[in-house]
PDB file as gemmi writes it, atoms N, CA and C in Angstrom:
CRYST1    1.000    1.000    1.000  90.00  90.00  90.00 P 1                      
ATOM      1  N   UNK A   1     363.727  41.063 248.743  1.00  0.00           N  
ATOM      2  CA  UNK A   1     364.710  40.513 247.833  1.00  0.00           C  
ATOM      3  C   UNK A   1     364.097  40.482 246.436  1.00  0.00           C  
ATOM      4  N   UNK A   2     364.883  40.798 245.439  1.00  0.00           N  
ATOM      5  CA  UNK A   2     364.445  40.768 244.053  1.00  0.00           C  
ATOM      6  C   UNK A   2     364.714  39.397 243.439  1.00  0.00           C  
ATOM      7  N   UNK A   3     363.964  39.099 242.379  1.00  0.00           N  
ATOM      8  CA  UNK A   3     364.140  37.823 241.695  1.00  0.00           C  
ATOM      9  C   UNK A   3     365.555  37.691 241.133  1.00  0.00           C  
ATOM     10  N   UNK A   4     366.119  38.779 240.614  1.00  0.00           N  
ATOM     11  CA  UNK A   4     367.472  38.706 240.053  1.00  0.00           C  
ATOM     12  C   UNK A   4     368.498  38.320 241.117  1.00  0.00           C  
ATOM     13  N   UNK A   5     368.270  38.696 242.375  1.00  0.00           N  
ATOM     14  CA  UNK A   5     369.161  38.295 243.467  1.00  0.00           C  
ATOM     15  C   UNK A   5     368.922  36.831 243.843  1.00  0.00           C  
ATOM     16  N   UNK A   6     367.669  36.420 243.809  1.00  0.00           N  
ATOM     17  CA  UNK A   6     367.297  35.051 244.159  1.00  0.00           C  
ATOM     18  C   UNK A   6     367.875  34.046 243.166  1.00  0.00           C  
ATOM     19  N   UNK A   7     367.848  34.368 241.881  1.00  0.00           N  
ATOM     20  CA  UNK A   7     368.305  33.409 240.876  1.00  0.00           C  
ATOM     21  C   UNK A   7     369.827  33.287 240.806  1.00  0.00           C  
ATOM     22  N   UNK A   8     370.555  34.138 241.502  1.00  0.00           N  
ATOM     23  CA  UNK A   8     372.016  34.028 241.566  1.00  0.00           C  
ATOM     24  C   UNK A   8     372.477  33.047 242.642  1.00  0.00           C  
ATOM     25  N   UNK A   9     371.566  32.588 243.469  1.00  0.00           N  
ATOM     26  CA  UNK A   9     371.912  31.691 244.579  1.00  0.00           C  
ATOM     27  C   UNK A   9     371.768  30.225 244.170  1.00  0.00           C  
ATOM     28  N   UNK A  10     372.624  29.379 244.710  1.00  0.00           N  
ATOM     29  CA  UNK A  10     372.555  27.939 244.489  1.00  0.00           C  
ATOM     30  C   UNK A  10     371.566  27.329 245.479  1.00  0.00           C  
ATOM     31  N   UNK A  11     370.808  26.348 245.020  1.00  0.00           N  
ATOM     32  CA  UNK A  11     369.855  25.650 245.882  1.00  0.00           C  
ATOM     33  C   UNK A  11     370.502  24.338 246.331  1.00  0.00           C  
ATOM     34  N   UNK A  12     370.581  24.134 247.645  1.00  0.00           N  
ATOM     35  CA  UNK A  12     371.220  22.955 248.219  1.00  0.00           C  
ATOM     36  C   UNK A  12     370.200  22.205 249.081  1.00  0.00           C  
ATOM     37  N   UNK A  13     370.122  20.887 248.850  1.00  0.00           N  
ATOM     38  CA  UNK A  13     369.240  20.031 249.629  1.00  0.00           C  
ATOM     39  C   UNK A  13     369.975  19.606 250.897  1.00  0.00           C  
ATOM     40  N   UNK A  14     369.443  19.961 252.060  1.00  0.00           N  
ATOM     41  CA  UNK A  14     370.137  19.634 253.313  1.00  0.00           C  
ATOM     42  C   UNK A  14     369.995  18.167 253.682  1.00  0.00           C  
ATOM     43  N   UNK A  15     369.101  17.433 253.038  1.00  0.00           N  
ATOM     44  CA  UNK A  15     368.949  16.003 253.331  1.00  0.00           C  
ATOM     45  C   UNK A  15     370.179  15.208 252.902  1.00  0.00           C  
ATOM     46  N   UNK A  16     370.785  15.601 251.765  1.00  0.00           N  
ATOM     47  CA  UNK A  16     371.944  14.858 251.264  1.00  0.00           C  
ATOM     48  C   UNK A  16     373.125  15.751 250.887  1.00  0.00           C  
ATOM     49  N   UNK A  17     372.999  17.056 251.063  1.00  0.00           N  
ATOM     50  CA  UNK A  17     374.077  17.990 250.745  1.00  0.00           C  
ATOM     51  C   UNK A  17     374.261  18.249 249.262  1.00  0.00           C  
ATOM     52  N   UNK A  18     373.353  17.763 248.435  1.00  0.00           N  
ATOM     53  CA  UNK A  18     373.475  17.885 246.982  1.00  0.00           C  
ATOM     54  C   UNK A  18     373.064  19.276 246.506  1.00  0.00           C  
ATOM     55  N   UNK A  19     373.869  19.839 245.615  1.00  0.00           N  
ATOM     56  CA  UNK A  19     373.536  21.101 244.975  1.00  0.00           C  
ATOM     57  C   UNK A  19     372.577  20.804 243.825  1.00  0.00           C  
ATOM     58  N   UNK A  20     371.380  21.373 243.869  1.00  0.00           N  
ATOM     59  CA  UNK A  20     370.365  21.111 242.854  1.00  0.00           C  
ATOM     60  C   UNK A  20     370.487  22.050 241.656  1.00  0.00           C  
ATOM     61  N   UNK A  21     371.125  23.182 241.849  1.00  0.00           N  
ATOM     62  CA  UNK A  21     371.272  24.164 240.771  1.00  0.00           C  
ATOM     63  C   UNK A  21     370.744  25.513 241.207  1.00  0.00           C  
ATOM     64  N   UNK A  22     370.488  26.371 240.220  1.00  0.00           N  
ATOM     65  CA  UNK A  22     370.008  27.718 240.501  1.00  0.00           C  
ATOM     66  C   UNK A  22     368.530  27.870 240.191  1.00  0.00           C  
ATOM     67  N   UNK A  23     367.912  28.843 240.800  1.00  0.00           N  
ATOM     68  CA  UNK A  23     366.501  29.137 240.574  1.00  0.00           C  
ATOM     69  C   UNK A  23     366.338  29.742 239.184  1.00  0.00           C  
ATOM     70  N   UNK A  24     365.407  29.189 238.391  1.00  0.00           N  
ATOM     71  CA  UNK A  24     365.154  29.738 237.056  1.00  0.00           C  
ATOM     72  C   UNK A  24     363.775  30.378 236.950  1.00  0.00           C  
ATOM     73  N   UNK A  25     362.883  30.048 237.874  1.00  0.00           N  
ATOM     74  CA  UNK A  25     361.526  30.584 237.798  1.00  0.00           C  
ATOM     75  C   UNK A  25     360.854  30.453 239.155  1.00  0.00           C  
ATOM     76  N   UNK A  26     359.720  31.116 239.282  1.00  0.00           N  
ATOM     77  CA  UNK A  26     358.908  31.044 240.493  1.00  0.00           C  
ATOM     78  C   UNK A  26     357.494  30.646 240.118  1.00  0.00           C  
ATOM     79  N   UNK A  27     356.829  29.950 241.006  1.00  0.00           N  
ATOM     80  CA  UNK A  27     355.406  29.659 240.851  1.00  0.00           C  
ATOM     81  C   UNK A  27     354.678  30.580 241.817  1.00  0.00           C  
ATOM     82  N   UNK A  28     353.784  31.418 241.277  1.00  0.00           N  
ATOM     83  CA  UNK A  28     353.114  32.440 242.076  1.00  0.00           C  
ATOM     84  C   UNK A  28     351.609  32.198 242.070  1.00  0.00           C  
ATOM     85  N   UNK A  29     350.974  32.345 243.225  1.00  0.00           N  
ATOM     86  CA  UNK A  29     349.522  32.238 243.334  1.00  0.00           C  
ATOM     87  C   UNK A  29     348.911  33.484 242.711  1.00  0.00           C  
ATOM     88  N   UNK A  30     348.062  33.291 241.712  1.00  0.00           N  
ATOM     89  CA  UNK A  30     347.472  34.418 240.989  1.00  0.00           C  
ATOM     90  C   UNK A  30     346.560  35.272 241.864  1.00  0.00           C  
ATOM     91  N   UNK A  31     345.873  34.655 242.789  1.00  0.00           N  
ATOM     92  CA  UNK A  31     344.916  35.393 243.627  1.00  0.00           C  
ATOM     93  C   UNK A  31     345.608  36.205 244.719  1.00  0.00           C  
ATOM     94  N   UNK A  32     346.520  35.564 245.440  1.00  0.00           N  
ATOM     95  CA  UNK A  32     347.155  36.232 246.582  1.00  0.00           C  
ATOM     96  C   UNK A  32     348.464  36.930 246.220  1.00  0.00           C  
ATOM     97  N   UNK A  33     349.091  36.510 245.125  1.00  0.00           N  
ATOM     98  CA  UNK A  33     350.387  37.076 244.747  1.00  0.00           C  
ATOM     99  C   UNK A  33     351.548  36.488 245.523  1.00  0.00           C  
ATOM    100  N   UNK A  34     351.279  35.471 246.345  1.00  0.00           N  
ATOM    101  CA  UNK A  34     352.325  34.851 247.162  1.00  0.00           C  
ATOM    102  C   UNK A  34     353.134  33.849 246.339  1.00  0.00           C  
ATOM    103  N   UNK A  35     354.414  33.749 246.646  1.00  0.00           N  
ATOM    104  CA  UNK A  35     355.272  32.761 246.004  1.00  0.00           C  
ATOM    105  C   UNK A  35     354.917  31.389 246.568  1.00  0.00           C  
ATOM    106  N   UNK A  36     354.587  30.446 245.687  1.00  0.00           N  
ATOM    107  CA  UNK A  36     354.234  29.096 246.120  1.00  0.00           C  
ATOM    108  C   UNK A  36     355.404  28.136 246.011  1.00  0.00           C  
ATOM    109  N   UNK A  37     356.258  28.318 244.997  1.00  0.00           N  
ATOM    110  CA  UNK A  37     357.345  27.358 244.793  1.00  0.00           C  
ATOM    111  C   UNK A  37     358.483  27.978 243.991  1.00  0.00           C  
ATOM    112  N   UNK A  38     359.679  27.412 244.195  1.00  0.00           N  
ATOM    113  CA  UNK A  38     360.845  27.734 243.379  1.00  0.00           C  
ATOM    114  C   UNK A  38     360.963  26.672 242.291  1.00  0.00           C  
ATOM    115  N   UNK A  39     361.360  27.070 241.101  1.00  0.00           N  
ATOM    116  CA  UNK A  39     361.569  26.133 240.005  1.00  0.00           C  
ATOM    117  C   UNK A  39     363.073  26.068 239.729  1.00  0.00           C  
ATOM    118  N   UNK A  40     363.622  24.852 239.798  1.00  0.00           N  
ATOM    119  CA  UNK A  40     365.049  24.597 239.576  1.00  0.00           C  
ATOM    120  C   UNK A  40     365.153  23.516 238.509  1.00  0.00           C  
ATOM    121  N   UNK A  41     366.007  23.698 237.486  1.00  0.00           N  
ATOM    122  CA  UNK A  41     366.139  22.654 236.464  1.00  0.00           C  
ATOM    123  C   UNK A  41     366.566  21.329 237.070  1.00  0.00           C  
ATOM    124  N   UNK A  42     366.040  20.238 236.509  1.00  0.00           N  
ATOM    125  CA  UNK A  42     366.400  18.899 236.969  1.00  0.00           C  
ATOM    126  C   UNK A  42     367.763  18.491 236.461  1.00  0.00           C  
ATOM    127  N   UNK A  43     368.183  17.286 236.805  1.00  0.00           N  
ATOM    128  CA  UNK A  43     369.492  16.793 236.361  1.00  0.00           C  
ATOM    129  C   UNK A  43     369.531  16.632 234.845  1.00  0.00           C  
ATOM    130  N   UNK A  44     370.739  16.766 234.265  1.00  0.00           N  
ATOM    131  CA  UNK A  44     370.907  16.615 232.824  1.00  0.00           C  
ATOM    132  C   UNK A  44     370.660  15.195 232.360  1.00  0.00           C  
ATOM    133  N   UNK A  45     370.451  15.040 231.053  1.00  0.00           N  
ATOM    134  CA  UNK A  45     370.146  13.725 230.483  1.00  0.00           C  
ATOM    135  C   UNK A  45     371.351  12.802 230.461  1.00  0.00           C  
ATOM    136  N   UNK A  46     372.557  13.363 230.286  1.00  0.00           N  
ATOM    137  CA  UNK A  46     373.758  12.537 230.175  1.00  0.00           C  
ATOM    138  C   UNK A  46     374.872  13.186 230.978  1.00  0.00           C  
ATOM    139  N   UNK A  47     375.075  12.701 232.187  1.00  0.00           N  
ATOM    140  CA  UNK A  47     376.130  13.221 233.073  1.00  0.00           C  
ATOM    141  C   UNK A  47     376.019  14.733 233.274  1.00  0.00           C  
ATOM    142  N   UNK A  48     374.785  15.249 233.295  1.00  0.00           N  
ATOM    143  CA  UNK A  48     374.598  16.678 233.516  1.00  0.00           C  
ATOM    144  C   UNK A  48     374.684  17.520 232.268  1.00  0.00           C  
ATOM    145  N   UNK A  49     374.884  16.892 231.103  1.00  0.00           N  
ATOM    146  CA  UNK A  49     374.999  17.637 229.855  1.00  0.00           C  
ATOM    147  C   UNK A  49     373.760  17.436 228.987  1.00  0.00           C  
ATOM    148  N   UNK A  50     373.695  18.160 227.898  1.00  0.00           N  
ATOM    149  CA  UNK A  50     372.663  18.022 226.859  1.00  0.00           C  
ATOM    150  C   UNK A  50     371.263  18.351 227.352  1.00  0.00           C  
ATOM    151  N   UNK A  51     371.140  19.323 228.226  1.00  0.00           N  
ATOM    152  CA  UNK A  51     369.829  19.795 228.646  1.00  0.00           C  
ATOM    153  C   UNK A  51     369.130  18.874 229.629  1.00  0.00           C  
ATOM    154  N   UNK A  52     367.903  19.214 229.891  1.00  0.00           N  
ATOM    155  CA  UNK A  52     367.118  18.459 230.860  1.00  0.00           C  
ATOM    156  C   UNK A  52     365.664  18.407 230.405  1.00  0.00           C  
ATOM    157  N   UNK A  53     364.954  17.393 230.825  1.00  0.00           N  
ATOM    158  CA  UNK A  53     363.534  17.292 230.501  1.00  0.00           C  
ATOM    159  C   UNK A  53     362.697  17.238 231.775  1.00  0.00           C  
ATOM    160  N   UNK A  54     363.267  17.767 232.860  1.00  0.00           N  
ATOM    161  CA  UNK A  54     362.575  17.757 234.145  1.00  0.00           C  
ATOM    162  C   UNK A  54     362.983  18.981 234.950  1.00  0.00           C  
ATOM    163  N   UNK A  55     362.234  19.212 236.010  1.00  0.00           N  
ATOM    164  CA  UNK A  55     362.524  20.335 236.898  1.00  0.00           C  
ATOM    165  C   UNK A  55     362.073  19.995 238.307  1.00  0.00           C  
ATOM    166  N   UNK A  56     362.737  20.615 239.267  1.00  0.00           N  
ATOM    167  CA  UNK A  56     362.311  20.504 240.659  1.00  0.00           C  
ATOM    168  C   UNK A  56     361.337  21.647 240.939  1.00  0.00           C  
ATOM    169  N   UNK A  57     360.168  21.313 241.456  1.00  0.00           N  
ATOM    170  CA  UNK A  57     359.203  22.312 241.902  1.00  0.00           C  
ATOM    171  C   UNK A  57     359.216  22.229 243.421  1.00  0.00           C  
ATOM    172  N   UNK A  58     359.895  23.178 244.036  1.00  0.00           N  
ATOM    173  CA  UNK A  58     360.150  23.135 245.476  1.00  0.00           C  
ATOM    174  C   UNK A  58     359.192  24.084 246.192  1.00  0.00           C  
ATOM    175  N   UNK A  59     358.251  23.541 246.965  1.00  0.00           N  
ATOM    176  CA  UNK A  59     357.299  24.402 247.684  1.00  0.00           C  
ATOM    177  C   UNK A  59     358.018  25.370 248.627  1.00  0.00           C  
ATOM    178  N   UNK A  60     357.454  26.554 248.752  1.00  0.00           N  
ATOM    179  CA  UNK A  60     358.054  27.577 249.598  1.00  0.00           C  
ATOM    180  C   UNK A  60     358.224  27.091 251.029  1.00  0.00           C  
ATOM    181  N   UNK A  61     357.317  26.225 251.489  1.00  0.00           N  
ATOM    182  CA  UNK A  61     357.396  25.696 252.858  1.00  0.00           C  
ATOM    183  C   UNK A  61     358.630  24.825 253.077  1.00  0.00           C  
ATOM    184  N   UNK A  62     359.245  24.309 252.010  1.00  0.00           N  
ATOM    185  CA  UNK A  62     360.430  23.454 252.120  1.00  0.00           C  
ATOM    186  C   UNK A  62     361.726  24.248 252.191  1.00  0.00           C  
ATOM    187  N   UNK A  63     361.646  25.554 252.040  1.00  0.00           N  
ATOM    188  CA  UNK A  63     362.836  26.400 252.156  1.00  0.00           C  
ATOM    189  C   UNK A  63     363.144  26.581 253.636  1.00  0.00           C  
ATOM    190  N   UNK A  64     364.362  26.194 254.028  1.00  0.00           N  
ATOM    191  CA  UNK A  64     364.755  26.296 255.432  1.00  0.00           C  
ATOM    192  C   UNK A  64     365.502  27.585 255.729  1.00  0.00           C  
ATOM    193  N   UNK A  65     366.307  28.060 254.772  1.00  0.00           N  
ATOM    194  CA  UNK A  65     367.112  29.261 255.013  1.00  0.00           C  
ATOM    195  C   UNK A  65     367.540  29.844 253.678  1.00  0.00           C  
ATOM    196  N   UNK A  66     367.471  31.158 253.567  1.00  0.00           N  
ATOM    197  CA  UNK A  66     368.012  31.855 252.406  1.00  0.00           C  
ATOM    198  C   UNK A  66     369.193  32.666 252.900  1.00  0.00           C  
ATOM    199  N   UNK A  67     370.386  32.257 252.470  1.00  0.00           N  
ATOM    200  CA  UNK A  67     371.605  32.932 252.888  1.00  0.00           C  
ATOM    201  C   UNK A  67     372.125  33.853 251.803  1.00  0.00           C  
ATOM    202  N   UNK A  68     373.303  34.435 252.008  1.00  0.00           N  
ATOM    203  CA  UNK A  68     373.854  35.365 251.025  1.00  0.00           C  
ATOM    204  C   UNK A  68     374.227  34.687 249.695  1.00  0.00           C  
ATOM    205  N   UNK A  69     374.579  33.384 249.735  1.00  0.00           N  
ATOM    206  CA  UNK A  69     375.017  32.686 248.524  1.00  0.00           C  
ATOM    207  C   UNK A  69     374.177  31.473 248.161  1.00  0.00           C  
ATOM    208  N   UNK A  70     373.477  30.900 249.146  1.00  0.00           N  
ATOM    209  CA  UNK A  70     372.742  29.657 248.875  1.00  0.00           C  
ATOM    210  C   UNK A  70     371.340  29.710 249.478  1.00  0.00           C  
ATOM    211  N   UNK A  71     370.507  28.815 248.964  1.00  0.00           N  
ATOM    212  CA  UNK A  71     369.169  28.596 249.502  1.00  0.00           C  
ATOM    213  C   UNK A  71     369.137  27.148 249.989  1.00  0.00           C  
ATOM    214  N   UNK A  72     368.886  26.953 251.274  1.00  0.00           N  
ATOM    215  CA  UNK A  72     368.826  25.607 251.832  1.00  0.00           C  
ATOM    216  C   UNK A  72     367.388  25.117 251.817  1.00  0.00           C  
ATOM    217  N   UNK A  73     367.188  23.935 251.229  1.00  0.00           N  
ATOM    218  CA  UNK A  73     365.856  23.331 251.172  1.00  0.00           C  
ATOM    219  C   UNK A  73     365.924  21.932 251.750  1.00  0.00           C  
ATOM    220  N   UNK A  74     364.785  21.436 252.194  1.00  0.00           N  
ATOM    221  CA  UNK A  74     364.706  20.073 252.713  1.00  0.00           C  
ATOM    222  C   UNK A  74     363.625  19.345 251.930  1.00  0.00           C  
ATOM    223  N   UNK A  75     364.067  18.510 250.963  1.00  0.00           N  
ATOM    224  CA  UNK A  75     363.114  17.793 250.109  1.00  0.00           C  
ATOM    225  C   UNK A  75     363.587  16.366 249.853  1.00  0.00           C  
ATOM    226  N   UNK A  76     362.646  15.511 249.509  1.00  0.00           N  
ATOM    227  CA  UNK A  76     362.946  14.207 248.936  1.00  0.00           C  
ATOM    228  C   UNK A  76     362.894  14.438 247.433  1.00  0.00           C  
ATOM    229  N   UNK A  77     364.060  14.421 246.780  1.00  0.00           N  
ATOM    230  CA  UNK A  77     364.177  14.861 245.395  1.00  0.00           C  
ATOM    231  C   UNK A  77     363.216  14.165 244.443  1.00  0.00           C  
ATOM    232  N   UNK A  78     363.036  12.840 244.599  1.00  0.00           N  
ATOM    233  CA  UNK A  78     362.177  12.109 243.673  1.00  0.00           C  
ATOM    234  C   UNK A  78     360.717  12.563 243.782  1.00  0.00           C  
ATOM    235  N   UNK A  79     360.323  13.099 244.930  1.00  0.00           N  
ATOM    236  CA  UNK A  79     358.950  13.548 245.125  1.00  0.00           C  
ATOM    237  C   UNK A  79     358.680  14.872 244.402  1.00  0.00           C  
ATOM    238  N   UNK A  80     359.683  15.726 244.292  1.00  0.00           N  
ATOM    239  CA  UNK A  80     359.488  17.051 243.722  1.00  0.00           C  
ATOM    240  C   UNK A  80     360.048  17.210 242.316  1.00  0.00           C  
ATOM    241  N   UNK A  81     360.615  16.145 241.756  1.00  0.00           N  
ATOM    242  CA  UNK A  81     361.127  16.176 240.385  1.00  0.00           C  
ATOM    243  C   UNK A  81     359.976  15.892 239.437  1.00  0.00           C  
ATOM    244  N   UNK A  82     359.692  16.829 238.538  1.00  0.00           N  
ATOM    245  CA  UNK A  82     358.587  16.675 237.600  1.00  0.00           C  
ATOM    246  C   UNK A  82     359.105  16.693 236.174  1.00  0.00           C  
ATOM    247  N   UNK A  83     358.598  15.768 235.360  1.00  0.00           N  
ATOM    248  CA  UNK A  83     358.932  15.710 233.931  1.00  0.00           C  
ATOM    249  C   UNK A  83     358.040  16.681 233.187  1.00  0.00           C  
ATOM    250  N   UNK A  84     358.568  17.232 232.086  1.00  0.00           N  
ATOM    251  CA  UNK A  84     357.718  18.061 231.220  1.00  0.00           C  
ATOM    252  C   UNK A  84     357.913  17.698 229.792  1.00  0.00           C  
TER     253      UNK A  84                                                      
END                                                                             
């Protein structure tokens, strides 16, 4: 699968059914070249608007299924939400 195909899919947390958004970047191990995590923008500052100052860094091990339209992950959102 290519990155352009991956970033067109919505990421859904199966713990609560919440749509987290789309993949915007990947975290890759420089030595092995393996994908370590998906990067998804965090929630907006005001009701989902006006940008964001955080992102979800979702480890590859937390991906449960990659389907034709969505990526199912199992995470505790507060644990993987990082401020920048």
